[in-house]
C-alpha positions as CSV (number, residue, x, y, z in Angstrom):
1,M,0.0,0.0,0.0
2,R,1.1,3.6,-0.6
3,T,2.5,4.7,2.7
4,V,3.5,8.0,4.2
5,W,5.9,7.9,7.2
6,V,6.0,10.6,9.9
7,S,8.9,10.7,12.3
8,D,11.9,12.6,13.5
9,D,13.8,10.1,15.7
10,I,16.0,7.1,15.4
11,I,13.3,4.6,16.4
12,G,11.1,5.9,13.6
13,R,13.9,5.7,11.2
14,D,14.7,2.1,12.1
15,C,11.0,1.2,11.8
16,L,10.8,2.9,8.4
17,E,13.7,0.7,7.2
18,V,11.9,-2.4,8.3
19,A,8.5,-1.4,7.0
20,A,10.0,-0.9,3.5
21,E,11.7,-4.3,3.7
22,V,8.4,-6.1,4.5
23,G,6.3,-4.6,1.9
24,A,5.1,-1.1,2.6
25,E,5.5,1.2,-0.4
26,I,6.9,4.4,1.2
27,V,5.8,7.3,-1.0
28,G,6.5,10.1,1.4
29,V,8.5,11.0,4.6
30,V,7.4,13.9,6.8
31,T,10.0,15.0,9.3
32,L,11.3,18.1,11.1
33,P,13.6,20.5,9.3
34,E,17.2,20.4,10.4
35,S,16.8,24.1,11.5
36,A,14.0,23.3,13.9
37,T,14.7,24.3,17.5
38,I,12.2,21.8,19.0
39,D,13.9,20.0,21.8
40,R,13.5,16.3,21.0
41,S,15.6,13.4,22.2
42,A,17.2,11.0,19.7
43,R,16.4,13.3,16.7
44,C,17.9,12.3,13.4
45,R,17.9,13.1,9.7
46,F,15.6,11.3,7.2
47,D,16.7,12.8,3.8
48,E,19.1,9.9,3.0
49,I,16.6,7.1,3.8
50,A,13.8,9.0,1.9
51,A,16.0,9.1,-1.2
52,R,17.0,5.5,-0.8
53,V,13.3,4.2,-0.7
54,G,12.3,6.7,-3.4
55,A,9.9,8.7,-1.2
56,E,9.1,12.4,-1.4
57,Y,10.8,14.3,1.4
58,V,8.6,16.8,3.3
59,E,9.9,19.0,6.1
60,A,7.4,20.5,8.5
61,E,7.3,21.7,12.1
62,D,3.5,21.4,12.1
63,V,2.2,18.1,10.8
64,N,-1.3,19.5,10.6
65,S,-0.3,22.5,8.4
66,A,-1.8,23.3,5.1
67,D,1.5,22.4,3.4
68,V,1.5,18.9,4.9
69,L,-2.2,18.4,4.0
70,A,-1.4,19.4,0.5
71,A,1.5,17.0,0.3
72,L,-0.8,14.2,1.5
73,E,-3.4,15.1,-1.1
74,R,-0.7,14.8,-3.7
75,L,0.8,11.6,-2.4
76,D,-2.6,10.0,-2.0
77,P,-1.5,7.5,0.8
78,E,-3.5,4.5,1.7
79,L,-1.6,4.2,5.0
80,V,0.2,6.7,7.3
81,F,2.5,5.6,10.1
82,I,3.5,8.0,12.9
83,V,6.4,6.7,14.9
84,G,8.3,9.2,17.1
85,W,6.6,12.5,16.6
86,Y,5.7,15.3,19.1
87,Q,2.3,16.4,17.9
88,L,-1.2,14.9,17.8
89,V,-2.7,14.7,14.3
90,R,-6.2,16.1,13.7
91,E,-9.1,14.9,11.7
92,P,-8.2,16.6,8.4
93,F,-4.8,14.8,8.5
94,I,-6.4,11.4,9.5
95,A,-8.9,11.7,6.6
96,R,-6.1,11.8,4.0
97,A,-5.2,8.1,4.7
98,R,-7.7,5.9,3.0
99,E,-6.9,2.7,5.0
100,G,-5.9,4.3,8.2
101,V,-3.3,6.1,10.3
102,F,-1.2,4.0,12.7
103,G,1.0,5.0,15.6
104,M,3.3,3.4,18.2
105,H,3.6,4.2,21.9
106,P,6.3,2.9,24.2
107,T,3.9,1.7,27.0
108,L,1.3,-1.0,27.4
109,L,-1.8,1.1,26.5
110,P,-4.3,2.1,27.8
111,R,-2.0,2.6,30.7
112,H,0.6,5.4,30.6
113,R,-0.6,7.4,27.7
114,G,1.2,10.7,27.1
115,R,4.8,11.8,27.1
116,A,8.3,10.9,28.4
117,S,7.4,7.2,28.7
118,I,10.9,5.8,29.3
119,P,11.9,8.3,32.0
120,W,8.5,8.0,33.7
121,A,8.7,4.1,33.7
122,L,12.0,4.3,35.6
123,L,11.0,7.0,37.9
124,S,7.8,5.2,38.7
125,G,9.6,2.0,39.6
126,L,7.8,-0.2,37.0
127,A,8.9,-3.8,36.6
128,R,7.7,-3.9,33.0
129,T,6.6,-1.7,30.3
130,G,6.1,-2.3,26.5
131,V,5.3,-1.0,23.1
132,T,1.8,-0.7,21.5
133,L,1.0,-0.6,17.8
134,F,-2.4,1.0,17.4
135,Q,-4.7,2.8,15.0
136,I,-5.1,6.6,15.3
137,V,-8.8,7.5,14.7
138,D,-9.1,11.0,16.3
139,A,-7.0,13.8,17.8
140,S,-6.9,12.3,21.3
141,A,-3.6,10.9,22.6
142,D,-2.9,7.2,22.3
143,S,-6.5,6.1,22.5
144,G,-7.2,4.1,19.3
145,E,-7.7,0.4,18.8
146,I,-4.7,-1.8,19.5
147,V,-3.2,-4.0,16.8
148,R,-0.6,-5.7,19.0
149,Q,1.6,-5.1,22.1
150,V,4.9,-6.5,23.2
151,V,6.1,-6.5,26.9
152,V,9.5,-5.2,27.8
153,D,10.8,-6.1,31.2
154,I,12.7,-3.4,33.2
155,E,15.8,-4.6,35.1
156,P,16.7,-3.1,38.5
157,D,19.8,-1.5,37.0
158,D,18.3,-0.3,33.7
159,T,19.0,3.3,32.6
160,A,17.2,5.4,30.1
161,T,19.9,4.3,27.6
162,T,19.5,0.5,28.1
163,L,15.7,0.6,28.3
164,F,15.6,2.9,25.2
165,E,17.6,0.3,23.3
166,R,15.2,-2.6,24.2
167,V,12.1,-0.5,23.5
168,A,13.6,0.4,20.1
169,T,14.0,-3.2,19.3
170,A,10.4,-4.0,20.4
171,H,9.2,-1.2,18.0
172,V,11.1,-2.8,15.1
173,D,9.8,-6.3,15.9
174,L,6.2,-5.1,15.9
175,I,6.7,-3.4,12.6
176,R,8.3,-6.4,11.0
177,E,5.6,-8.8,12.1
178,Y,2.4,-6.6,11.7
179,V,3.0,-4.2,8.8
180,P,2.4,-7.1,6.4
181,E,-0.9,-7.8,8.2
182,I,-1.9,-4.2,8.1
183,V,-1.1,-4.0,4.4
184,A,-3.1,-7.2,3.8
185,G,-6.0,-5.9,5.8
186,T,-5.9,-8.8,8.3
187,A,-4.4,-7.1,11.3
188,P,-6.4,-7.4,14.5
189,R,-8.2,-4.5,16.3
190,I,-8.6,-4.5,20.0
191,P,-10.6,-1.6,21.6
192,Q,-8.9,0.1,24.5
193,D,-10.6,0.1,27.9
194,S,-10.7,3.8,28.8
195,A,-11.6,3.0,32.4
196,R,-8.1,1.6,32.8
197,A,-6.4,4.5,31.1
198,S,-3.8,6.6,32.7
199,T,-1.6,9.5,31.4
200,W,1.9,10.6,32.1
201,P,2.6,14.4,31.7
202,R,5.3,15.9,29.5
203,R,8.8,16.3,31.0
204,R,10.9,19.2,30.0
205,P,14.7,19.5,30.4
206,A,14.2,21.9,33.3
207,D,12.4,19.1,35.2
208,G,15.7,17.2,35.6
209,I,17.1,19.4,38.3
210,I,18.5,17.4,41.3
211,D,17.1,18.1,44.8
212,W,19.9,17.1,47.0
213,E,17.6,16.8,50.0
214,T,16.2,13.6,48.5
215,R,17.3,10.2,49.6
216,A,20.3,8.8,47.7
217,P,18.5,5.7,46.3
218,Y,15.9,7.8,44.6
219,L,18.5,10.2,43.2
220,Y,20.1,7.1,41.7
221,D,16.7,6.5,39.9
222,W,16.5,10.1,39.1
223,V,19.8,10.1,37.3
224,R,19.4,6.8,35.4
225,A,15.9,7.7,34.3
226,Q,17.1,10.9,32.5
227,T,20.5,9.9,31.1
228,R,21.2,9.7,27.4
229,P,19.5,10.0,24.9
230,Y,17.6,12.4,27.2
231,P,18.9,15.8,28.4
232,G,20.1,14.4,31.8
233,A,19.7,15.2,35.5
234,F,21.5,18.3,36.5
235,T,22.6,20.5,39.4
236,Y,24.6,23.8,39.7
237,L,28.0,24.7,41.1
238,G,27.5,28.4,41.6
239,D,26.2,29.6,38.3
240,E,27.6,26.7,36.4
241,K,25.4,23.8,35.3
242,V,26.6,20.3,36.0
243,V,24.9,17.4,34.1
244,V,25.1,14.1,35.9
245,W,25.0,11.1,33.4
246,R,25.8,8.2,35.8
247,A,25.8,7.9,39.6
248,R,25.1,5.4,42.4
249,P,24.3,5.6,46.1
250,V,27.2,4.9,48.5
251,E,27.7,4.7,52.2
252,H,29.2,7.8,53.8
253,A,29.3,8.3,57.6
254,E,30.2,12.0,57.7
255,L,27.3,14.3,58.3
256,A,27.2,17.3,55.9
257,P,24.6,19.6,54.4
258,A,22.8,18.0,51.4
259,G,24.6,19.0,48.2
260,T,28.0,19.2,49.7
261,V,30.9,17.3,48.1
262,V,32.1,15.2,51.0
263,A,34.8,13.0,49.4
264,E,36.8,12.4,46.3
265,R,37.2,8.8,45.1
266,A,38.9,7.3,42.2
267,E,35.5,6.8,40.5
268,G,34.3,10.4,41.2
269,P,33.2,12.9,43.8
270,V,30.7,11.9,46.6
271,V,27.9,14.3,47.3
272,A,25.8,14.2,50.5
273,C,22.1,13.8,50.0
274,G,19.1,14.2,52.3
275,E,19.8,10.7,53.4
276,G,23.0,8.8,52.3
277,A,25.4,10.0,49.6
278,L,25.7,9.8,45.8
279,L,28.8,8.9,43.9
280,L,29.0,10.9,40.6
281,E,30.6,8.4,38.2
282,E,30.1,10.4,35.0
283,F,29.2,14.1,34.8
284,E,29.9,17.2,32.8
285,P,31.0,20.1,35.0
286,G,31.0,23.7,34.1
287,A,34.0,25.9,34.6
288,G,34.2,25.0,38.3
289,Q,35.7,21.8,39.8
290,L,33.8,19.5,42.2
291,V,36.2,19.5,45.1
292,V,35.6,18.4,48.6
293,G,33.6,21.1,50.4
294,A,32.0,22.5,47.2
295,R,28.2,23.0,47.5
296,L,25.9,22.0,44.7
297,G,22.3,23.1,44.3
């Protein structure tokens, strides 16, 4: 079927590759322009892959704009896939796909609709999450009929990086298995139970600030939930921002105000927390140095 692909991240790009391999005729790719200042994790370019699959390349910051609707009218798609995009599509967009618009969401819908699914899964202490392939039928978020889901277990030491990798693999596996069924018109449709729905709010980079009055085990979760490919948890040394990419709780007997660097180990500085201490194993300091006695906050 004639298919238009909408995405601006590496998961969407990998899924596009596989969709083309298993039979989708990709006639158009809609993505963000390189100059867009929209803050999105794992963004990537789509011009090379669009050229490789012979698809028209469309850049747009607003997927519901008149220019995108005109492109869809010209491309005449039977299917549209939206995998890794920051906007909800509205009815005029949805109506341009004769056989439906399909999306993917990195949770087990109807639970945990909304934004920042991987950070929230780690911050919430979930033991498992997943990926859902579903049909988009209106402008509400993540509410359409489910084609299929796959469960992704969350390990106690997972970070945003490791969980992102497994969630990305689950996306690709779903596309490989079910795009042929969608193209053939045989894919299942399972209505969501709205009574069991929940929603996670959007997280912005500023939400990653570290509150050193927190217990060290939770700050460990805080750091690992927001590490790469996300903007990272952060603190300040004076006016200098310090991004913490990797840390772990450690024992430290000395009492000190929360946010004080209380020791320097071979693996990195140790910072006092509201309870316990956090060893900063990987961080990006500003101009200042994290020396014993320095105060973060």
